[in-house]
C-alpha positions, 0 to 999 in steps of 0.5 A: 284348344290349341295343341303344343309339342312340349318342350319347345319354345312356343309351348314354354312361352305358354306354360311360363304364361300359365305359371306366372298368371298368379294373383295380382292386385292393383294399386287401386284394389289395394286402395279400395280394400284398404278403405273398406277395411278401415271404415269397418274397423273404425265404424263397425256395424254402421259401415257394415250395413252401409256396404250391404245396402249399397251392394246387396240388399237395399233394405238391409237393416241392423235387425235383419243382419243375422239370420234369425232362428225362424229363418233357419227353421223355415228353410228346411221346408223350402228344399227337396228331399233329394238335395237333403239326401245328397247334403247328408251323404257329402256331410258324412263322407267329408267328416269321416275324411276329416276326423282322421286328421285330428291330432293329439296332444303329447308328452315326452319324458325320455330325458331324465328329470324333463317333461317335454310336449305339445298341447293341441287346442282349437281357436276359440272362434272361426269365420266361414266365408261362403261367396254369394254367386249370382247375387245369392241365387247359386248356393255354393252349399259345398262351401258350407261343408268344407269350411265348417266341418274341419272347424267343428271337428277341430273343436271351435265352439263359435263358428260364424258364417258370412255370406251375401244376401239376395237383393231382398235380403234373404239368404238362399234356403239350401245354404241355411239348411247346410249351415244347420246341418253342420251346427252353424247358428250365427250367420250374417248376411254380408259378403265381400271386404267388409264381411272379412273385416267384420270377422277380423276386427269385430263390430258391435254385432259380430264377434271377432274370430281368430281364423277366417276360411273360405274362397271368395272373389278378388276383393275378398281374397285381398282383404284376407290377405291384408288382415292376415297376421291380425287374424289367421287365414286359411290361404290366399287363393286365386282361380281355379285350375285343373291338369289332366294327364292322359294316356291312350286308355283315356276317354277323350270326352271324359277329359274334355268334360273335365277341363271344361268344368275348370274353365267355366269358373272364370276367365283366369281359370286354367285347363291343361291336358298333358298327354303322351299321345298325339291321338288323345291330344287331337280327340280331346281337343275336338271334344273340348270344341264339341262340348263347348258349343252347348255349355251355358257358360261357354263364353267364359269358358272359351276365354278361359281356354284361349288365354290359360288353357293348352294341350301339351303333348310330351314324350312319356308319362315321366315327362308329364308328371315332372311337368305337373310338379312344375306347374303345381296345379290345384287339381291333378287328374291322372286319367291313365292305365295304372294311375297308382304306378305314377302317384308316387311321383307327384310332389306338387298338387293341392288334389290328385284324382286317380283313374278315369272314374274320378273326376274333379267334381266328386272332390268338389262335393262329395268324396271327403278331402276338402276342396279348399286347395292351394292354387296358382302354383302355391301346392309347392308349399301349401296344403289343403283346408284342414282340421289343422288350420283351426287348431294351435300348438303350445309347447310344454316344458319342465325341468327338475333340478338335476336336469337343469344343472346338467345342461346349464353350462351349455345354455350359458355358453350359447346366451354368451355367444349371443351377447344376451348376458341377462339370459345367461344370468337366468341360468347362473342365479340358480346354480 
């Protein structure tokens, strides 16, 4: 990894390139995805099956599109006990964390003669998208937990899961065991933009949902962007990223491993070290080179680090936190002597990991907070997937006759100022 002194002109160019890499789509991408969305919207199951056969499983039929109860039950015999133990612990801890997010309806009667409040209700149906890494051979089990658990806690009655099948038309048993664990019964063997279209518009077989959550490739992400408004979406997420702030107390091999954990995701991923120690900068860069040599996905990680990786040496930790707030990373690690002292200075980050033994992967799988996080600087205004994504609020308003008469003149004045005479008349007719 290249080391930069920050601030400097060359470092500023690198930081700007990382910040501005964003998530962009070409005109061709839009054309492809729009064509798929329109096809599914107008032809339903027929289009879904067509795309599933072409890109995932040639033998797919309408009868095999949905995971059967037999397939779901058989999956438990194909996984080992250590997986079930880890799954149970993760599910329990994720559920415990998200239960703290539940909001209650409320009523306020402080103003005489009025009753005001807010009702909190879950959406009727939610769709969770689980990517099919490497043709379904690598099951992203954690995504099942992170998307479905907050939806269930919110009170969503109908949770639909979509995930690409293997070439033979099956679903990895680990995914099915995870889905059963969190109570998902409706699972369909489809992925990419046609899966998003099916969830957003509905087909003869797949029920339309109200909210879609879960990460995916560029076509999934673009499809979510296009259907947003027709249906709720969790966020428009880009490639993964991590920023590690380290001081002299940091272990170089720890920091290097955490940088590579993000770099191996994708060539567009970003891994940045920010430190006030030139010694740590050099040692981490050396450790990255050493660990990279034995990494199975080293070609991807190497390209990622070359394009969007950097080691930035700053004057002090205050400068480090200021830079972190500017970049607004998805994952922010504070590998410093007293991370709690600086925690309050962090304003923009998807998730903050405090201390030398809190690497980002514990958040991916086990800690409890959600790992579906804002990327590409959107942590400036967006938050992690939560129970709130699966509920909506309705305002409650009641006036007695006395309360109405007390405020009527002011309502009329404002309505007439806006030139809305019928609004004013609606008040006058009651006086």
